[in-house]
DONUTI-895608 format. One record per residue: x, y, z of N, C-alpha, C in turn. Coordinates in steps of 0.2 Angstrom, whole numbers, plus 5000, padded with zeros to 4 digits. Atoms other than C-alpha are relative to their C-alpha. Layout:
// residues N
XYZXYZXYZ...
This chain:
// residues 449
500149934996486041624924500650015005499449994996487541704932499950025007500149994993487841734950499850075002500349944999486841874957500350035007499749984994488041944971500050085001499949934999488142134968499550044996500549965004486542214962500150075000500049935000486442394957499450034996500549965004485242524951500350064996499849955005485542634936499450054999500549945002484642804933500350044995499749965006484842894917499650075000500449935000484343084916500450054997499749945003484643244908500150055006499949954995485443374920499550065000500549955001484043494924500350075001499749945000484943654919499850054994500149955005484243724903499349984997500750015003482643724891499949934997500050065003483043554885499649945004500350044995482243474900499250004999500750025000480443394898499750054995500249955005480143494882499249994998500750015001478443404880499550045004500549964996477743504894500050074999500049945002478043664885499450014995499949934997477143794883499750005007500349994994476243744899500450025005499549974995477843764909500550034996499449975003479243874905500649965002499450034999481043824905500249995007499850014993481343864923499649955004500450054996479843774929500149934998499950065002480243624919500749975003499450024997482043614926499849995008500250014993481243634944499649935000500450075000480043484940500549944999499550065001481443374933500449995006499650004994482543414948499649965006500450034995481043364960499949934998500150075002480743204950500649965002499450044999482543154951500149995008500050014993482543184970499549955003500450054998481043074972500249934999499850065002481742934963500649985004499450024996483442944972499849985007500250014994482542944988499849925001500350075001481642774983500649965000499450055001483342704978500450005006499750004994484142754994499749955005500450054996482842655003500149934999499950075002483342494994500749985004499350014998485142515001500549984995499650035006485842464984500450064997499649945004487242564975499650024994500349975005486742684962500550034995499649975005487542734946499550054996500449955003486842894938500450024993499749995006487242914919499650074998500349935001486943104915500250034993499849955006486943224900499850075001499350005002487743344897500549995006499550024994489243274908500350075002499749944998489943454908499650045005500549974995488443504919499949965006500150044994488643364931500150035007500049974993489143474945499450035003500749984997487343534946499749945003500350064998486943354950500249985007499750024994488043334965499650025006500549994994486843424977499449965000500550055000485543304972500149935002499850074999486443144972500349985006499650024994487643154986500649964998499450045001489343064987499949934999500150075001488542894987499849984993500250025007487942904969500650014995499450005005489242874955499750044994500249975006489043004941500449984994499750035006489442944924499750044994500349975006489243014906499649964996500450045005487842954895500450004993499750015006488542884879499649964995500350045005487842824863499550044996500449965004486742884849499349975000500650024999484942864853499949965007500150034993484042794868500249935001499850075000484342614864500749995002499350014999486142624863500350035006499849974993486242744878499949955006500250054994485342614889500549944999499650055000486442474882500750015002499449984998488042564885500050015008500149994993487442604903500149935004500050074997487142424907500749974999499450025001488742374899500650025005499549974995489742494910499949975007500250034994488842424925500349935001499850075000489142244921500849995000499250005000491042274917500350025007499849984993491142364934499949955006500150054995490642204943499350005003500750004997488742244946499649954996500550045004487442114942499649975006500449975006485942104941500050085001500149935000485542284937499350024997500749975001483942384936500250074997499949935003483942544924499350035000500649955000482642684926500250064997500049935002482342854918499950045006500149964994482043004929499350035000500649965000480243044925499449955003500550054996479342904936500150015007499949984993479342994953499649955005500450044996478042864959500349935002499750064999479242724959500249995007499850014993479542654977500649955000499450044999480942554984499749924999500250075002479842394983499949984993500050025008479642414964500749984998499450035002481542394963500249945003499950064997481642254975499649944997500450055003480242164967500349984993499750015006481042184950500749965000499550044999482642114957499849925001500350074998481641964964499849964994500250035006480941934947500649974996499550025004482641914940500349935002499850074998482941754950499849954996500350055005481841664938500050024993500049975006482041774923500650034997499449975003483341844911499950075000500149935000482542014910499350025003500649984997481142114918499950074998500249945002480142264912499550035004500649974996479042394921499650044995500449975005477642444909499850075002500349944998477042624908499350004996500650005003475242674903499950024993500049985007475742744886500349954996499750055004476442574880500750005000499250015000478242604884500249965007499850024994479242554899500450055004499649954996480042644914500549975004499550044996481142504921500149944996499850065003482142374913500649975004499550044996483242244922500249944997499850065003484342104917500649975004499550034997485641984924500750014997499449995005486942014910499750034994500249965006486942114894499749954995500450035005485642054882499950054995500049955005485842144866499350004997500650005004484142094859499550055003500449954997483342214872500150074997499949935002484042364863500050004992500050005007483842304845499250014998500749985001482142394844499950074996500149935003481542534832499550045002500649974998480042584841500050055006499949954995480742704854499650064999500349945001479642844857499249994998500750025003478042754851499649965005500450034995476642664860500149924999499850075001477342494854500649985003499350024998479042494862500049955005500050054995478542384877499949934996500250065004477742254865500649984996499450025004479242254853500649985004499450024996480542244866499949935003500250074998479642094874500149954995499950055006479542014857500749984998499350015001481342044854500449955005499750044995481841974870499849925000500250075000480841814869500249974993499750035006481441784851500749985001499350024998483141784858500149955005499950064995482741644870499950035007500049984993482541754886499349995003500650004996481241734900499950075002500149934998480441904903499450005005500549984995479441964918499850074999500349945000478342114919499850025008500249974993478142224935499350044999500649965000476642334940500150064995500049955004476142474928500050075003499949944997476642654931499850054995500149955004476342824923500550055000499549955000477742934917499850074999500249935001477743114916500350044994499749975007477943174898499550064998500549955003476343274894499750045005500349964995475343414902499449955004500550054997473943274906500449965005499750044995475243164915500250055006499949964995475743314925499450015005500749984996473943354930499849935004500150064996473743164935500449995006499650004994475243174946499850045006500249954995474643324955499349985003500650024997472943244958500049945004499950074996473543074965500150015007500050004993473243054983500649965002499450054998474542914984500750034999499449975002475843034977500150075004500049934997475543184989500650015004499349994996477143144999500650024995499449985005478243174983500150074999499849935002479143334980499750024994500349985007478643324962499350015000500749995000476843304966499850065003500249934997476743454977500250054996499849955004477743554965499550004994500550005005476543504951499450035001500649964998475043564960500250085001499849935000475943724963500150044994499849985007476543744945499350014996500650005004474743714939499550055002500449954998473943844949499950064996500149945004473243974938500250004993499850015007473943904922499550014995500549995005472943964907500049944995500150055006472343844893500550034995499649985005473543854878499650044995500449965005473043994866500149974993500050035006472743944848500050054994500149965006473044024831499849954994500350045005472043964816500350034993499749985006473043964799499649974994500450025006471943954783500350024994499749985007472743944766499450004995500549995005471644004752500250014993499949995007471643994733499449994996500650005003470144044723499449965004500450034996469044004737499350045001500649964999467644124734499349965001500650044999466243984733500049975008500050034994466843914750500050055006500049954995467044074760499450025003500649984997465244104762499849955005500150054995465143944772500550005006499550004995466743964782500050065004500049944996466644144788499550005005500550004994465044124798500249955006499850054995465843974807500650045004499549974996467344084812499850065004500249944997466344234818500049985008500050014993466044154836500749985003499350024997467944104837500450075000499649945001468544284832500350035006499849974994468744344850500449955005499850054995469344174857500749974997499450025003470844144845500350054995499849975005471944214832499949974993500250025006471344194814500450034994499649975005472544214799499949964994500050035006472244184781500650024996499449995004473644164768499749994993500250015007473144194750500549984995499550035005474044094736500050034993500049965007473744224722499349994997500750015003471844204720499850044994500249965006471144254703499350035001500749984999469344274710500050055006500149954995468744384724500249985007499850034993469444274739500350055004499649964995470644404746499550065002500549954998469344544745499549985005500550024995468044444754500349995007499750014993469244394768500250075003499849934997469944574771499350045002500649964998468144644770499749975007500250034994467744524784500450015006499549984994469144594795500549965002499550054998470344454794500750024997499449985004472244484790500149944995499950045005472644404774500750014997499350005002474544364770500049984993499950035007475244314753500549955001499550065000476144154749499949964994500150055005476444044734500149935002499950074998476243864736499749985007500350014994475343774750500450005006499550004994476843734761500250075002499849944999477443914759499450045003500649964997475643984763500049985008500150024993475543874779500650035005499549984996477243924785500050085001500149924999476944114782499550015005500549994994475344104793500349985006499750024994476344004806500550055003499649954998477644144806499750065003500449944997476344274810499649985006500450034994475544164823500350025007499849994994475644204841499849955005500350054995474644064849500549955002499650054998475443924859499949944995500150055005474643804846499850024994500249985007474343814827499549944998500650045003472743744819500050014993500049995007472843724800499449974997500750015003471143734792499950014993500249995007470543714774499450045000500649965001469243834767499449964999500650035002468043704762499849955006500250044994467843634780499450035004500649984995466343634792500349975006499750014993466943634810499549965004500450034995466243524823499850055006500149964995465543594839500650015005499549984995466743684851500749974997499350035002468343654840500650025004499549984996469443754851500149965006500050044994468943654866500249934999499750065002469243494857500749994998499350005001470943544852500450005006499749994993471343594870500049935003500050064996470743424876500549954997499450045003471943334864500750025002499449974998473343444868500250005008499950014993473143404886500449945001499650064999473943234883500549994994499550015006474843254866500250064998499749945002475843374857499850024993500349995007474943364840499449965000500750045001473243304834499750024993500449995006471943304820499349995002500750014999470043304819499749944997500350055004469743164807499650044995500449975006468643194791499449964999500650035003466943154785499850054994500249965006466443204767499350025000500749975000464943314763499649964994500350045005464243174752499649945003500350054997462943044755500249934996499850065004463742924742500449955005499650054995464342764752500750004999499350015001465942754743500450065003499649944997466442934750500049985008500050024993465942864767500649955002499550054999467142724765500750045000499449965001468442844759500250045007499949964994468242954775500349955006499850044994468342804787500749974999499350035001469942734778500550065001499549944999470742914779500150005008500049994993470342914798500449945003499650054997471042744801500750014998499349995001472642784792500350055004499749954996472842944802500149975007500050024993472442854819500549955001499550064999473442694816500750004997499449995003474742744804500350065002499749944997474942914812500250054994499949965005474843004795499450044998500649965002473443134795500250054994499949955006473243244779499750075002500249934999472843434778499350005001500849994999470943414776499849975007500250024994470943324793500150045006499949954995471343484802500649985005499450014996473143454809500050065005499849954995473543554825500649975004499450014997475143564834500350055004499749944997476043664847500550034996499649965004476943804839500849995001499350014999478643774847500349934996499850065003478643594841500050004992500149995008478043644823500750034998499449975003479643754821500649965002499550054998480743624830500149954994500050055005480243504816500150044993499849965006480643644803499450024996500649985003478843684798499849954994500250045006477943614782500650014995499549995006479143574768499750044994500349955006478943704754500149964994500050045006478643574740499450014997500649995004477343584726499449965002500650054998476343434733500349965005499850054994476343314748500350035006499749974995476843444760499749985007500350034994475543374773500249935001499850074999476043194770500750005002499350004998477943234772500050035007500049984994477543334787499849955006500350054995476543204796500549945001499550054999477943074792500550025004499449974996479243184800499850005007500250014993478143194816500049935002500050074998477943014816500749975001499350025000479842984813500350025007499849984993480143084829499749975006500450044995479042964839499550045003500549964997477743104842499349984997500750035002475943044842499550054999500649955002474443134834499449975004500650024997472943124845499450024996500649995004471143124838499550045004500549974996469743244843499449955000500650045000468043174847499650004994500549995006467143244832500550024994499649995007467743254813499850074997500149945005467843404801499649974994500350015006466643394787500350034994499649975005467543424771499749994993500350015007467043444752500349944997499850065004467043294741500050024993500049975006467143414726500549974995499550035004468743334719499849934998500150075001468043164719499449994995500550005005466543214708499449965002500650044999464943104706500149944996500050075003464642924702500549955003499650054997465342764709500749994997499450025004466642724696500550065000499649945001467242904694500350015007499849994994467442914713500649955002499550054999468442754714500650014996499449985005469542814699500450055004499749944996469942974709500449975006499750034994470342874725500649964998499550035002471442764715500650044998499549955002472342914707500450035006499749974994472642994724500549955004499650054997473342824731500649994996499550015004474442814716500550065001499649954999475142984719500449995006499650014994475642944737500549944999499650065002476342774731500750034997499549985003477442864719500550055004499649964996478042994731500449965005499650044995478542864744500649964996499550035004479542784730500550044996499549965003480542934725499850054995500249965006479543024712500050075003499949934997479843214714499350035000500649964999478443334720499850044994500149965006478643434704499749964995500450045005478143284693499449985003500650024997476843234705499450064999500549945001476043414704499750004993500350005007475843394685499549945000500550055000474943224688499450025004500549984995473943294702499450054996500449965004473243424690499549964995500450045005472543284679499549955004500550044996471643194694499350034999500749985001469843214689499649944997
């Protein structure tokens, strides 16, 4: 363990000057409000750092906007550019710069934990007397603070940034590298609307600028509006069940149908019921066409053969209070036990592997949907590919309290036949993951029966 003579605290942050700040808080807060909040959180953290009496290095991006930080930091804080591709490399480079400048040990924090106090930094430094690294857990499975006596590369060789397992994987990587690791008390970062509401409610945070601002910003904020997008193709048999469910929602949200060229009376039935019905060929194209017409803060993609649970809009808003995307889960309209197992397996996959399918009622904030590029307009697997894209970005799908009931019509009747179809569907996904084109899979899908 190296001599600990010149400790320092590192803070990393985006300069609060544009719409790229705290994007997970949109559309609850607009760009100006998010910048104000980011600025207040930076001020709160810097005040706690000042109370330690330790030197502070602030690594910021974009560096060309660093002039906007000088009024926040004062001359005692050294402003430096963030470098590196990705969060892990950025943190690694910040530590490397600080150690090369002669500081050790060092504590690094982000700028979204305004409740950190001077004693949190000092206790972390104390932990480094007997350990090689220290981490400050957050309630969502990440960490808000990391400290070390010298550069430990293993701390940044983690693939889970942005997920709920990043703390666990970082601790595992450090210990595998022979490091002694300590954990500090757990805090809550401010990433989601629910985090912001929790900050505003906490009495022990009432002295913080960010907490007072959060209460002010939340006053009179409406719940997110919702647009329901429903693709249809030869759905005459299912519309008789779906349309009565939509009637109580008609005045509470926007409802858009997109017909894929139905040969039956689907389009006439939809339009006679008074709903707009767009046109689009292919499921991905249909979903995107509806999303382009949507005006709601959030998009809810619903299949025609679905039976909604009680208060679907309220359940969506409940999930979107803490996550940027979500799903309902699914239960099949069949008493066959094999279909019960199929539904439970589908929900486990969606919850734990974070890959919900279209029949599980995916919903997502509209700005994030287009940031991700919408659904891929491919002949098959558009929902599978979309969910994988969301997961790869480190964005978590939340799950509602109640599932959607969906038709088991494709699975047919009988134990062995249902198992056969389940296997065929699994085979399609396997082939897709291993490079089979959606065009070829579409032809195989037509033979699933």
